C-alpha positions, 0 to 999 in steps of 0.5 A: 504499472504503478503510478503512486507519484501521480496520487495527491497527498490525501489519495496516497494516504488513503491508499497506504491505509488500504494497503495496510488493511489488505496486508492484514487480510493476507492479500498479496503484494502484486494485487495490492499494487494493482488495486491501490496504484502504489509502488512496490516500495510504498507497499513494502513500507506499509508492510514494515509499519504493520509488522512494527505494530505487532 
């Protein structure tokens, strides 16, 4: 279960950076959600930001 709404702003930002790093390494969305506690929606946002940079 995702609980990103309970993360503090600084923790959320760190989790988003970590999600981007994990995506860059080819790690799957499900594993990223489990590791970062972000919602699928936020992981998808991280993915879109990463794709926009490339």
